[in-house]
PABADO-823289 format. One line per field, with one value per residue (C-alpha): residue number from 1; residue in three letters; x, y, z. Coordinates in Angstrom, 2 decimals, padded with zeros to 5 digits, always signed. Example, Ala and Ser with C-alpha at 12.3 -4.5 7.8 and 13.67 -1.06 7.14 Angstrom:
// PABADO-823289
koldren <- c(1:2)
lumti <- c(ALA:SER)
c1 <- c(+012.30:+013.67)
c2 <- c(-004.50:-001.06)
c3 <- c(+007.80:+007.14)
//
This chain:
// PABADO-823289
koldren <- c(1:2:3:4:5:6:7:8:9:10:11:12:13:14:15:16:17:18:19:20:21:22:23:24:25:26:27:28:29:30:31:32:33:34:35:36:37:38:39:40:41:42:43:44:45:46:47:48:49:50:51:52:53:54:55:56:57:58:59:60:61:62:63:64:65:66:67:68:69:70:71:72:73:74:75:76:77:78:79:80:81:82:83:84:85:86:87:88:89:90:91:92:93:94:95:96:97:98:99:100:101:102:103:104:105:106:107:108:109:110:111:112:113:114:115:116:117:118:119:120:121:122:123:124:125:126:127:128:129:130:131:132:133:134:135:136:137:138:139:140:141:142:143:144:145:146:147:148:149:150:151:152:153:154:155:156:157:158:159:160:161:162:163:164:165:166:167:168:169:170:171:172:173:174:175:176:177:178:179:180:181:182:183:184:185:186:187:188:189:190:191:192:193:194:195:196:197:198:199:200:201:202:203:204:205:206:207:208:209:210:211:212:213:214:215:216:217:218:219:220:221:222:223:224:225:226:227:228:229:230:231:232:233:234:235:236:237:238:239:240:241:242:243:244:245:246:247:248:249:250:251:252:253:254:255:256:257:258:259:260:261:262:263:264:265:266:267:268:269:270:271:272:273:274:275:276:277:278:279:280:281:282:283:284:285:286:287:288:289:290:291:292:293:294:295:296:297:298:299:300:301:302:303:304:305:306:307:308:309:310:311:312:313:314:315:316:317:318:319)
lumti <- c(MET:THR:ILE:GLU:SER:SER:THR:PRO:PRO:GLY:PRO:SER:PHE:GLY:ARG:ARG:MET:LEU:LEU:ALA:LEU:GLY:LYS:LEU:ALA:LYS:PHE:THR:LEU:ARG:LEU:LEU:PHE:ILE:VAL:VAL:LEU:GLY:VAL:LEU:LEU:GLY:LEU:GLY:ILE:TYR:TRP:GLY:ALA:ALA:TYR:GLY:VAL:ALA:THR:VAL:ASN:ARG:GLN:VAL:PHE:GLN:PRO:ILE:GLN:ASN:HIS:ALA:VAL:ARG:LEU:ASP:ASP:LEU:GLU:SER:ARG:TYR:ALA:GLN:ASP:TYR:GLY:ARG:MET:ASN:GLU:ARG:THR:GLN:ALA:LEU:GLN:GLU:ARG:ILE:ASP:ALA:LEU:GLU:SER:ARG:SER:ASP:ALA:THR:ARG:GLU:ALA:LEU:ASP:ALA:LEU:GLN:THR:ARG:LEU:THR:THR:SER:GLU:THR:LEU:LEU:GLY:ASP:MET:ARG:ALA:THR:LEU:ASP:ALA:ALA:GLN:GLU:GLY:LEU:SER:ALA:LEU:GLU:THR:ARG:GLN:ASP:ALA:PHE:GLU:PRO:THR:ILE:THR:GLU:LEU:GLU:THR:THR:PHE:THR:THR:LEU:GLU:THR:THR:LEU:THR:THR:LEU:GLU:THR:ALA:LEU:GLY:THR:LEU:GLU:THR:ALA:MET:GLY:THR:LEU:ALA:GLU:THR:VAL:GLU:GLN:THR:ILE:ASP:ASP:VAL:GLU:THR:LEU:SER:ILE:PHE:VAL:LYS:ASP:GLU:ALA:PRO:LEU:ILE:SER:VAL:ARG:THR:ASP:VAL:GLN:LEU:LEU:LYS:ALA:MET:GLU:LEU:LEU:THR:ARG:ALA:ARG:LEU:GLN:LEU:ALA:LEU:ASP:ASN:LEU:GLY:MET:ALA:THR:THR:GLU:VAL:GLN:GLU:ALA:ARG:ASP:LEU:LEU:LEU:ALA:LEU:ALA:GLU:THR:LEU:PRO:PRO:ASP:GLN:GLN:GLU:GLU:ILE:ALA:ALA:ILE:VAL:GLN:ARG:LEU:ASP:LEU:GLY:LEU:ALA:ASN:LEU:PRO:ASP:ALA:PRO:ARG:LEU:ALA:ILE:GLU:ASP:PHE:GLU:ILE:ALA:TRP:GLN:LEU:LEU:ILE:ARG:GLY:LEU:PRO:SER:PRO:GLN:LEU:THR:ALA:THR:GLU:THR:MET:THR:PRO:THR:GLU:THR:GLN:ALA:PRO)
c1 <- c(+093.00:+090.66:+087.41:+085.54:+082.15:+079.30:+076.60:+072.69:+071.33:+069.30:+066.12:+065.49:+063.75:+060.95:+060.45:+061.38:+058.99:+055.96:+057.02:+056.91:+053.69:+052.30:+053.51:+051.88:+048.77:+048.54:+049.51:+046.19:+044.10:+045.22:+044.68:+041.27:+040.35:+041.15:+039.30:+036.12:+036.27:+036.83:+034.25:+031.78:+033.03:+032.28:+029.36:+027.97:+028.93:+027.53:+023.77:+024.40:+025.32:+022.64:+019.50:+020.79:+021.11:+017.70:+016.37:+017.74:+016.72:+012.77:+012.07:+014.96:+015.03:+011.90:+009.65:+011.90:+011.05:+007.55:+007.31:+008.89:+006.66:+003.92:+004.90:+005.42:+002.07:+000.75:+002.94:+001.56:-002.59:-001.70:-000.58:-003.37:-006.04:-004.49:-004.71:-007.87:-008.97:-007.01:-009.22:-012.45:-011.54:-010.37:-014.02:-015.91:-014.42:-015.03:-018.79:-018.85:-017.76:-020.41:-022.87:-021.89:-021.70:-024.67:-026.27:-024.69:-026.47:-029.82:-029.45:-028.72:-031.64:-033.78:-032.26:-033.52:-036.96:-037.48:-036.60:-039.17:-041.84:-041.65:-041.92:-044.78:-046.28:-045.71:-047.54:-050.42:-051.12:-050.88:-053.10:-055.26:-055.82:-056.39:-058.61:-060.49:-060.12:-061.83:-064.47:-065.38:-065.21:-067.46:-069.99:-070.38:-070.54:-073.36:-075.62:-074.65:-073.60:-075.96:-073.53:-070.40:-070.50:-066.97:-065.51:-066.66:-064.79:-061.93:-062.25:-063.19:-060.44:-057.85:-059.87:-059.22:-055.61:-055.31:-056.73:-054.01:-051.40:-053.33:-052.85:-049.46:-048.43:-050.67:-048.81:-045.14:-046.65:-046.99:-043.39:-042.39:-044.28:-042.66:-039.16:-040.24:-040.44:-037.42:-036.10:-038.00:-036.90:-033.10:-033.46:-034.76:-032.08:-029.57:-030.97:-030.74:-026.98:-026.30:-027.78:-025.69:-022.45:-023.90:-023.74:-019.66:-018.23:-017.46:-016.73:-020.33:-018.43:-018.27:-021.54:-023.51:-023.33:-023.78:-027.22:-028.49:-028.10:-029.95:-032.83:-032.52:-032.74:-036.23:-037.60:-036.97:-038.36:-041.90:-041.98:-041.51:-044.26:-046.22:-045.86:-046.63:-050.22:-050.98:-050.52:-052.95:-055.27:-055.09:-055.08:-055.48:-052.70:-049.99:-051.37:-050.04:-046.39:-045.99:-047.12:-044.63:-042.19:-042.69:-042.45:-039.17:-037.65:-039.33:-037.13:-033.93:-033.93:-033.55:-030.70:-028.66:-027.16:-028.94:-027.92:-029.05:-032.13:-032.67:-032.58:-034.88:-037.72:-037.61:-037.91:-040.59:-042.19:-042.60:-044.35:-047.11:-047.85:-047.97:-050.25:-052.62:-053.05:-054.61:-057.00:-058.13:-054.95:-053.59:-051.24:-049.82:-049.44:-046.81:-044.86:-044.35:-043.53:-041.62:-039.51:-038.88:-037.49:-034.69:-033.86:-033.48:-031.47:-029.22:-028.81:-027.64:-025.20:-021.88:-022.02:-020.27:-018.01:-017.96:-015.66:-015.10:-015.11:-012.57:-010.40:-010.33:-009.20:-010.87:-010.29:-009.10:-009.55:-005.65:-006.96)
c2 <- c(-026.83:-029.96:-030.18:-032.11:-034.41:-033.52:-036.48:-035.34:-036.01:-039.00:-039.06:-038.79:-041.56:-040.03:-039.57:-043.40:-044.13:-042.23:-044.04:-047.60:-046.82:-045.46:-048.67:-050.56:-048.97:-049.26:-053.01:-053.92:-051.53:-053.68:-057.17:-055.86:-055.01:-058.53:-060.30:-058.29:-058.92:-062.62:-063.31:-061.08:-063.64:-066.42:-064.98:-064.64:-067.66:-070.09:-067.99:-068.98:-072.31:-073.05:-071.25:-073.11:-076.59:-075.75:-074.69:-077.43:-079.96:-078.23:-078.17:-081.55:-083.93:-083.37:-083.97:-087.03:-088.82:-088.03:-089.27:-092.64:-092.69:-092.38:-094.76:-096.98:-096.88:-097.15:-100.33:-102.04:-101.07:-102.58:-105.84:-105.86:-104.88:-107.57:-110.43:-109.39:-110.00:-113.00:-113.95:-113.09:-115.10:-117.38:-118.00:-117.49:-119.39:-122.21:-121.21:-121.48:-124.81:-125.50:-124.58:-126.86:-129.47:-129.20:-128.17:-132.21:-133.00:-131.55:-132.48:-136.11:-135.85:-134.74:-138.29:-140.63:-138.57:-138.49:-142.90:-143.04:-141.03:-143.23:-146.51:-144.92:-143.79:-147.22:-149.00:-146.81:-146.86:-151.32:-150.37:-148.19:-150.90:-153.79:-151.73:-150.96:-154.62:-155.99:-153.35:-154.53:-157.64:-157.58:-155.10:-158.30:-160.69:-158.63:-160.12:-163.94:-163.93:-167.26:-168.90:-167.71:-166.99:-168.37:-166.32:-163.03:-164.03:-164.90:-161.60:-159.61:-161.31:-160.13:-156.31:-156.40:-157.38:-154.35:-152.11:-152.76:-152.80:-148.67:-147.84:-148.82:-146.95:-143.50:-143.78:-144.32:-141.44:-139.11:-140.47:-138.82:-135.81:-135.11:-135.09:-132.85:-131.04:-131.10:-130.45:-127.46:-125.95:-126.73:-125.67:-121.98:-122.13:-122.61:-119.83:-117.61:-118.57:-117.66:-114.56:-113.43:-113.88:-111.96:-109.04:-109.69:-110.92:-107.91:-110.21:-112.48:-114.59:-118.19:-117.60:-117.19:-121.21:-121.93:-119.84:-120.82:-124.32:-123.79:-122.03:-124.60:-127.55:-125.53:-125.23:-129.60:-129.75:-127.53:-129.98:-133.21:-131.93:-131.00:-134.98:-136.83:-134.33:-135.96:-138.62:-137.99:-136.82:-133.72:-132.03:-127.72:-128.41:-129.80:-126.99:-124.17:-126.20:-126.16:-122.42:-121.32:-123.26:-121.57:-118.75:-119.31:-120.36:-117.57:-115.28:-116.73:-116.56:-112.83:-113.08:-115.69:-115.28:-116.10:-119.79:-120.67:-118.96:-120.88:-123.91:-122.83:-121.45:-125.13:-126.73:-123.25:-125.28:-128.15:-127.41:-125.24:-128.36:-129.78:-127.28:-127.12:-131.60:-130.49:-131.65:-132.89:-135.52:-135.63:-138.83:-136.37:-134.23:-136.70:-137.61:-133.72:-133.27:-136.00:-134.43:-130.99:-132.96:-134.48:-131.11:-130.16:-132.64:-132.28:-128.85:-125.72:-125.06:-123.68:-119.77:-118.95:-115.42:-112.51:-111.13:-108.52:-111.13:-113.05:-109.83:-107.79:-108.89:-109.30:-106.31:-107.34:-104.62:-104.00:-105.24)
c3 <- c(+162.97:+165.27:+164.22:+167.12:+166.07:+167.61:+168.65:+168.17:+171.63:+172.28:+173.66:+177.03:+179.30:+179.83:+176.10:+176.04:+178.04:+176.46:+173.20:+174.32:+176.46:+173.15:+171.39:+173.87:+173.49:+170.26:+170.46:+172.84:+171.02:+167.73:+170.11:+171.64:+168.20:+167.22:+169.36:+169.18:+165.56:+166.11:+168.90:+166.65:+163.57:+165.98:+167.47:+163.45:+162.58:+164.89:+164.26:+160.82:+161.62:+164.22:+162.29:+159.00:+160.71:+162.25:+158.46:+157.11:+159.95:+159.19:+155.62:+154.77:+157.93:+159.04:+155.98:+155.27:+158.57:+158.78:+155.19:+156.83:+159.80:+156.99:+155.13:+157.70:+158.95:+155.52:+155.07:+158.23:+157.56:+153.76:+155.30:+157.99:+154.92:+153.25:+155.54:+156.31:+152.70:+152.00:+154.66:+153.64:+150.14:+151.74:+153.70:+150.72:+148.70:+151.23:+151.21:+147.60:+147.77:+150.19:+148.20:+145.00:+147.24:+148.72:+144.82:+144.09:+147.27:+146.20:+143.19:+143.71:+146.35:+143.04:+141.05:+143.94:+144.47:+140.54:+140.39:+143.82:+141.60:+138.53:+140.67:+142.43:+138.70:+137.72:+140.76:+140.57:+137.55:+137.94:+140.79:+138.79:+135.89:+138.29:+140.34:+137.20:+135.94:+139.16:+139.56:+136.03:+136.46:+140.01:+138.22:+135.85:+138.73:+140.20:+137.64:+138.34:+141.90:+142.51:+140.42:+140.90:+144.58:+145.10:+142.15:+144.32:+147.49:+145.21:+144.02:+147.37:+148.23:+145.63:+146.31:+150.04:+148.83:+146.77:+148.98:+151.46:+148.76:+147.81:+151.52:+151.74:+148.40:+150.00:+152.52:+150.56:+148.52:+152.00:+152.69:+149.45:+149.73:+153.32:+151.43:+148.95:+151.54:+153.09:+149.57:+148.97:+152.29:+151.71:+147.88:+150.21:+151.67:+149.22:+147.38:+150.29:+150.99:+147.24:+147.51:+150.72:+148.83:+146.12:+148.65:+149.42:+146.02:+144.07:+141.16:+140.85:+138.60:+140.58:+141.82:+138.30:+137.54:+141.41:+140.97:+137.31:+139.21:+142.14:+140.40:+138.04:+141.14:+142.01:+139.03:+139.10:+142.53:+141.69:+138.30:+140.90:+142.80:+140.26:+139.08:+142.08:+142.30:+138.61:+140.13:+142.88:+140.97:+141.86:+138.84:+140.41:+142.16:+139.69:+137.26:+139.98:+140.65:+136.93:+136.33:+139.03:+137.81:+134.35:+136.14:+137.16:+134.16:+132.37:+135.19:+134.83:+131.06:+131.03:+133.05:+131.04:+127.33:+124.04:+124.09:+127.41:+126.61:+123.81:+125.81:+128.48:+126.04:+124.95:+128.61:+128.68:+125.27:+126.62:+130.10:+127.73:+125.69:+129.02:+130.47:+127.47:+127.73:+130.88:+132.51:+129.46:+128.64:+131.60:+130.12:+127.43:+130.00:+132.06:+128.72:+128.36:+132.10:+131.73:+128.35:+130.56:+133.63:+131.24:+129.82:+133.15:+134.23:+130.99:+132.10:+130.76:+128.00:+128.93:+127.93:+124.63:+124.91:+123.07:+121.14:+123.89:+126.26:+124.87:+124.00:+126.83:+130.25:+133.50:+135.72:+139.22:+141.86:+144.18:+148.47)
//
């Protein structure tokens, strides 16, 4: 008996076309989904990257750049301010040096005036002694004029010579007064310069010594004028000049340390003794004023530092 094998019939052509179209559609949908998903993922990454970079740039890099610009500007301003401060400090130092030079010149001028005044006082004393002797001799000779006519003639000639010398001395004293006036103007200008410097200089340590020396020079100038007035027998003006010098020294003593105040007190005490001798004993007053002058010439002792000043460094302000 013959058994015939049967195979199942294959799908038809139309069915195979449908299956192929279905697979193609499924592949197309998957591809479209993948493309859309890639586009969305790319857009998300781009948006996140753009937003993140902008945020980082705004919150990190931009402030750093702003701070760098501000630091550059501050460094430039600091350099300019420091340069101007150095120039101003150098100018002030030059003015202080000029004031010190002017103070030395003024002291030398006072010394020269002191020498001239001493010489004038000596000449004036000799002239007065000679005039007194001549007047006494002339008074004695008036009673014996007939017997001593040649002697009287000689005395008259001597008296005329003495008058000429006295006129020359008065002219020299006038010149000395003019020089004293010029010196007073110089001292006043120096005081104004020192006060102007004290406004601009924060640390007044370099100006304290200059200001003190200028005040001492002014006191010396007043005392010199007083001695000149004494030489001219102008006791009232001499008393006024000495009193003004005394008040100046007392005002100066209030700004000085204790060791220098003691030196000022010794000078003022000598001036008080001289004022007490006026007008009864002008010669004693001249001696007292001479001692006060010598004390002023000697100057004040250097100020002694206290323990606090020795241990504490001086604060300096940054430019």
